C-alpha positions in Angstrom: 0.0 0.0 0.0 1.4 3.4 -0.9 1.6 6.4 1.4 -1.6 8.0 0.2 -3.5 4.8 0.8 -2.1 4.5 4.3 -3.0 8.1 5.1 -6.5 7.6 3.7 -7.0 4.3 5.7 -5.8 6.0 8.9 -8.1 8.9 8.4 -11.1 6.7 7.8 -10.3 4.6 10.8 -10.1 7.7 13.0 -13.4 9.0 11.7 -15.0 5.7 12.3 -13.7 5.5 15.8 -14.9 9.0 16.6 -18.3 8.3 15.1 -18.6 5.1 17.1 -17.5 6.8 20.3 -20.4 7.4 22.7 -20.5 10.4 25.0 -20.3 9.5 28.7 -22.5 11.8 30.7 -21.4 13.1 34.0 -23.8 15.0 36.4 -23.0 18.4 34.9 -23.7 17.2 31.4 -27.0 15.6 32.4 -28.1 18.8 34.1 -27.1 21.0 31.2 -28.9 18.8 28.7 -32.0 18.6 30.9 -32.1 22.4 31.4 -31.9 22.9 27.6 -34.3 20.1 26.5 -36.7 19.3 29.3 -40.3 19.8 27.9 -41.7 21.1 31.1 -39.0 23.8 31.2 -40.0 24.7 27.6 -43.6 25.0 28.6 -42.7 27.2 31.5 -40.7 29.4 29.1 -43.7 29.7 26.8 -45.8 30.8 29.8 -43.2 33.5 30.5 -43.2 34.7 26.8 -47.0 34.8 26.9 -47.0 36.9 30.1 -44.5 39.3 28.5 -46.9 39.8 25.5 -49.8 40.3 27.9 -48.0 43.1 29.6 -47.2 44.7 26.3 -50.8 44.4 25.3 -51.9 46.4 28.4 -49.1 49.0 28.0 -50.4 49.5 24.4 -53.7 50.7 25.8 -51.9 53.6 27.4 -50.6 54.8 24.0 -52.7 56.9 21.6 -55.4 54.8 19.9 -55.8 56.0 16.3 -58.5 54.7 14.0 -59.6 55.6 10.5 -63.1 55.4 8.9 -64.6 55.9 5.5 -68.0 55.7 3.8 -69.6 56.0 0.4 -73.4 56.2 0.1 -75.9 56.3 -2.8 -79.2 57.7 -1.7 -81.7 55.5 -3.6 -84.6 57.6 -2.2 -83.7 60.9 -0.7 -85.1 61.9 2.6 -88.0 64.5 2.6 -88.7 67.4 4.8 -92.3 68.4 5.6 -93.1 72.0 6.5 -96.1 74.4 6.5 -97.0 75.9 3.1 -96.0 79.4 4.1 -95.4 80.4 0.5 -99.1 80.5 -0.4 -99.9 82.5 2.7 -97.2 85.1 1.8 -98.9 85.9 -1.5 -101.4 88.7 -1.9 -105.0 87.6 -1.0 -106.1 87.8 -4.6 -103.2 85.5 -5.7 -103.5 82.8 -3.0 -104.8 79.4 -4.0 -107.6 78.3 -1.7 -107.0 74.7 -2.7 -103.3 74.7 -2.0 -101.9 72.1 0.4 -101.3 73.1 3.9 -97.9 71.5 4.0 -95.0 71.3 1.6 -92.7 68.3 1.0 -89.1 69.2 0.2 -86.6 66.7 -1.0 -83.3 66.9 1.0 -79.7 65.9 0.2 -77.9 64.7 -2.9 -77.7 61.5 -4.8 -74.2 60.7 -3.5 -72.3 61.3 -0.3 -68.9 60.2 1.0 -66.5 60.8 3.8 -63.2 59.8 5.3 -62.1 60.5 8.8 -59.5 59.8 11.5 -60.0 59.7 15.3 -57.5 59.7 18.1 -58.2 58.8 21.8 -55.6 59.2 24.5 -56.0 58.1 28.1 -55.1 61.0 30.4 -56.4 59.8 33.8 -57.3 56.2 34.1 -55.9 54.7 37.4 -57.5 51.3 36.7 -55.5 51.0 33.5 -52.3 52.3 35.1 -52.7 49.7 37.8 -53.4 47.0 35.3 -49.9 47.6 33.9 -48.4 47.0 37.4 -50.5 43.8 37.7 -49.2 42.6 34.4 -45.6 43.4 35.4 -46.0 41.6 38.7 -47.6 38.6 36.9 -44.7 38.5 34.5 -42.2 38.3 37.4 -44.3 35.6 39.1 -44.3 33.6 35.9 -40.5 34.0 35.7 -40.2 32.7 39.2 -42.4 29.7 38.3 -40.1 28.9 35.4 -37.1 29.0 37.9 -39.0 26.7 40.2 -39.6 24.3 37.4 -35.9 24.3 36.6 -35.0 23.6 40.2 -37.4 20.6 40.2 -35.7 19.3 37.0 -32.2 19.8 38.6 -33.1 17.8 41.7 -35.0 15.0 39.9 -32.2 14.6 37.3 -29.5 14.5 40.0 -31.4 11.9 42.0 -31.8 9.7 38.9 -28.2 10.1 38.0 -26.9 8.9 41.4 -29.5 6.1 41.5 -28.2 4.8 38.1 -24.6 5.0 39.4 -25.5 2.9 42.5 -27.4 0.3 40.5 -24.7 0.0 37.9 -22.2 -0.5 40.7 -24.4 -3.3 42.1 -24.4 -4.9 38.6 -20.6 -4.6 38.6 -20.3 -6.3 42.0 -22.6 -9.1 40.9 -20.4 -9.6 37.8 -17.3 -9.9 40.0 -19.0 -12.4 42.2 -20.2 -14.5 39.3 -16.6 -14.5 37.9 -15.3 -15.8 41.2 -18.0 -18.5 41.2 -17.2 -19.5 37.6 -13.5 -20.0 38.5 -14.4 -22.0 41.5 -17.0 -24.0 39.5 -14.3 -25.0 37.0 -12.1 -26.2 39.8 -14.9 -28.1 41.5 -16.0 -29.8 38.3 -12.4 -31.1 37.9 -12.4 -32.2 41.6 -15.8 -33.9 41.1 -14.4 -35.8 38.1 -11.5 -36.9 40.2 -13.9 -38.0 43.0 -12.6 -35.5 45.5 -15.9 -33.7 46.2 -19.6 -34.7 46.3 -22.1 -34.0 43.6 -24.3 -32.2 46.1 -21.6 -29.6 46.7 -21.2 -29.0 43.0 -25.0 -28.7 42.5 -25.2 -26.3 45.4 -22.6 -24.0 43.7 -24.5 -24.2 40.4 -27.7 -23.1 42.2 -25.9 -20.2 43.8 -24.6 -19.2 40.4 -28.0 -19.4 38.8 -29.6 -17.3 41.6 -26.9 -14.6 41.2 -27.4 -14.5 37.4 -31.1 -14.0 38.0 -30.5 -11.2 40.5 -28.0 -9.5 38.2 -30.5 -9.6 35.3 -33.1 -7.9 37.6 -30.5 -5.3 38.5 -29.7 -4.7 34.9 -33.3 -4.2 34.1 -33.5 -1.8 36.9 -30.7 0.2 35.3 -32.5 0.4 32.0 -35.7 1.5 33.7 -33.8 4.2 35.6 -32.1 5.3 32.4 -35.4 5.6 30.5 -36.7 7.8 33.4 -33.5 9.9 33.2 -33.8 10.3 29.4 -37.4 11.4 29.8 -36.4 13.9 32.4 -33.6 15.2 30.2 -35.8 15.5 27.2 -33.7 12.9 25.4 -34.9 10.4 22.8 -36.0 7.3 24.7 -34.8 5.0 22.0 -31.3 6.5 22.1 -28.4 5.2 24.2 -27.3 6.9 27.4 -24.0 6.2 29.1 -23.5 7.4 32.6 -20.0 7.8 34.2 -19.2 5.2 36.8 -19.6 6.0 40.5 -16.6 7.7 42.1 -16.5 6.5 45.6 -13.6 8.7 46.5 -15.2 11.9 45.3 -18.3 11.1 47.3 -16.2 10.5 50.4 -14.5 13.8 49.8 -17.9 15.5 49.5 -18.9 14.0 52.9 -15.8 15.5 54.6 -15.8 18.9 52.9 -19.5 19.5 52.0 -20.9 22.9 53.0 -24.5 22.3 54.3 -25.5 25.9 54.4 -27.8 27.7 56.8 -31.5 28.0 56.4 -32.9 31.3 54.9 -36.4 31.2 53.6 -35.7 34.2 51.4 -33.5 32.1 49.2 -36.4 29.8 48.2 -38.1 30.4 44.9 -41.4 29.4 46.4 -40.9 32.1 49.1 -40.2 34.7 46.5 -43.3 33.6 44.5 -45.4 34.1 47.6 -44.1 37.6 48.1 -45.0 38.4 44.5 -48.4 36.8 45.1 -49.0 39.2 48.0 -48.0 42.1 45.8 -50.5 40.9 43.2 -53.2 40.8 45.8 -52.5 44.3 46.9 -52.7 45.5 43.3 -56.0 43.7 42.7 -57.4 45.5 45.7 -56.3 48.8 44.2 -58.1 47.8 41.0 -61.4 47.6 42.9 -60.7 50.9 44.6 -59.8 52.7 41.4 -63.1 51.8 39.9 -64.5 54.7 42.0 -62.2 57.2 40.3 -63.0 59.3 37.2 -61.6 58.6 33.8 -60.4 61.4 31.6 -59.8 60.8 27.9 -58.7 63.3 25.2 -60.5 63.0 21.8 -59.5 64.4 18.4 -61.6 63.8 15.3 -61.1 65.0 11.7 -63.5 64.2 8.8 -63.5 65.1 5.2 -67.0 64.8 3.5 -68.3 65.2 0.0 -71.8 65.4 -1.6 -72.9 65.3 -5.3 -75.9 64.7 -7.4 -73.7 63.2 -10.1 -70.9 60.8 -9.1 -68.7 63.5 -7.6 -68.5 65.5 -10.8 -70.2 68.6 -12.1 -71.4 71.7 -10.3 -73.0 69.8 -7.4 -69.7 68.2 -6.4 -68.8 69.8 -3.1 -66.3 68.7 -0.4 -65.7 70.2 3.1 -63.7 69.3 6.2 -64.6 69.2 9.9 -62.5 68.8 13.0 -63.1 68.4 16.7 -61.0 68.2 19.8 -62.3 67.6 23.3 -62.1 65.9 26.6 -64.3 63.1 27.8 -64.8 62.7 31.5 -66.5 59.7 33.0 -67.3 59.9 36.7 -68.7 56.8 38.5 -71.5 57.9 40.9 -73.1 54.8 42.1 -72.3 51.2 41.4 -74.8 49.4 43.5 -72.3 48.8 46.3 -70.6 46.1 44.2 -67.2 47.9 44.3 -67.2 47.8 48.1 -67.8 44.1 47.9 -64.9 43.7 45.5 -62.6 45.6 47.9 -63.6 43.4 50.8 -63.1 40.2 48.8 -59.6 41.4 47.8 -58.8 42.2 51.4 -59.8 38.6 52.4 -57.5 37.3 49.8 -54.7 39.4 51.2 -55.3 37.9 54.6 -55.3 34.4 53.2 -52.0 35.0 51.4 -50.4 36.2 54.7 -51.5 33.0 56.3 -50.0 31.1 53.4 -46.7 32.9 54.0 -46.6 31.7 57.6 -47.4 28.1 56.6 -44.8 28.2 53.9 -42.1 29.5 56.1 -42.8 26.8 58.7 -43.0 24.1 56.0 -39.6 25.2 54.5 -38.0 25.2 57.9 -39.4 21.7 58.7 -38.1 20.4 55.3 -34.7 21.8 56.0 -34.5 20.3 59.5 -35.7 16.9 58.2 -33.2 17.0 55.3 -30.4 17.8 57.7 -31.4 14.9 60.0 -31.5 12.5 57.0 -28.1 13.7 55.9 -26.6 13.1 59.3 -28.2 9.6 59.4 -26.6 8.9 56.0 -23.3 10.1 57.2 -23.5 7.7 60.2 -24.6 4.8 57.9 -21.6 5.4 55.7 -19.2 5.1 58.7 -20.9 1.9 59.7 -20.9 0.4 56.2 -17.2 1.5 55.7 -16.2 -0.4 58.9 -18.5 -3.4 57.9 -16.9 -3.5 54.4 -13.4 -3.4 55.9 -14.4 -6.3 58.2 -15.8 -8.3 55.3 -12.6 -7.8 53.4 -10.6 -9.1 56.3 -12.9 -12.1 56.7 -12.7 -12.9 53.0 -8.9 -12.6 53.0 -8.5 -14.9 56.0 -11.0 -17.4 54.7 -9.3 -17.6 51.3 -5.9 -18.1 53.0 -7.4 -20.9 55.2 -8.9 -22.5 52.1 -5.5 -22.6 50.4 -4.1 -24.2 53.6 -6.9 -26.8 53.7 -8.4 -25.4 56.8 -11.6 -23.9 55.4 -14.1 -25.3 52.8 -15.1 -23.9 49.5 -18.5 -23.1 50.9 -16.7 -20.9 53.5 -14.9 -19.0 50.7 -18.2 -18.5 48.8 -20.0 -17.3 51.8 -17.2 -14.9 52.7 -17.1 -13.6 49.1 -20.9 -13.2 49.1 -20.7 -11.2 52.4 -17.9 -9.0 51.0 -19.9 -8.3 47.8 -23.0 -7.4 49.9 -20.9 -5.2 52.2 -19.5 -3.3 49.2 -22.9 -2.9 47.7 -24.3 -1.6 51.0 -21.4 0.8 51.3 -22.1 2.2 47.8 -25.8 2.4 48.5 -25.0 4.4 51.7 -23.0 6.8 49.6 -25.8 7.1 47.1 -28.3 7.8 49.9 -25.9 10.5 51.2 -25.8 12.2 47.8 -29.6 12.1 47.5 -29.8 13.5 51.0 -27.3 16.2 50.1 -29.5 17.1 47.0 -32.5 17.2 49.3 -30.7 19.5 51.7 -29.6 21.8 48.9 -33.2 22.1 47.7 -34.5 22.6 51.2 -31.9 25.4 51.8 -32.7 27.1 48.4 -29.2 26.3 46.9 -30.1 23.5 44.5 -28.6 25.5 41.6 -25.1 24.9 43.0 -25.2 21.6 41.3 -25.1 23.3 37.9 -22.3 25.7 38.7 
């Protein structure tokens, strides 16, 4: 093969390797992907965009409202004006017609009429409308906070699923190691059974143990796939696609346990607390809306019209056009509303009182959630210490049992039991670490600092 062929082959091989390489997602990658693609977050963003447009719609009502108009009329039958026949009475007596009608019918107007005009209305004093703008602005801020709350839910749910998958995959790995040990022992025992050194019942017992472990591992693997599908759904990823999660880093979690900053409780950091404050502001503004219904509304009006009339179609001597303009103020003063406005004000005040009670309940609930999360985290820390010591003890027992077996003191069953205990201790230790990380996530959320996971 010439040099060009070698270079081409190498390039194709590199491209194929890169195309076949699958991205391994760490926690930050999962969170970033979820924040960009989660469908609930997108829905919350649409709600925010909608609230922005609603505010702009209300602000538009404060600007001048200009409208145009036009008309073109053909008078099929002209209107008539009836009046006393004063002409006959004005004549000299000898010239008056005694049979003349008492009334005259006079045809009015022209065959054609047309007109164009423009009207401008400007709100000068309208406290209800001004207050509506403040309501829309507060509603927009409230919707923005709701979008942030949705993001925080997605962050916590994504992180919990991520750590659950890591722990389950670690369990699968430990089952695999245990099965490998059993397979090597099984090969040795089959040779010993062929030589008549062991009983068949011991060989069968080992095979049953192996079958049970394979069944348990299959169940664990299915659990991994179920959790991955849930994570893909949470991240907004295609369910049919592959998702590779980085392996659990026990040392990093241990370091987090030792150096983790668990924060202090401050309800003002919570998005839900901020939302309630905005809700209270919104209730105050709604009360003002009911109060402002009693106030007068002043509007400036400017009209201009250009009209034309003609007996022929706007030609000839009868074609005549003239303009007219008007400027004025329109004042509307509410005098009596049947006491309905007072009822609206009282209803708004009751809503304000209810929202204040909600604030007290929310602060107590947030405080309780923080204290509970802190207790769970401390329990998880204690469980890790216990499981660490238990794992070290299981490792020592397995080491001694394996040495005794090689010296002929212990049986193969003792080795298998010690290995099974070691695997279980390691899995329990990893599960305790996973529980700690979940507890840490819960504490971050309870303290209002869940976004630290994304930084």
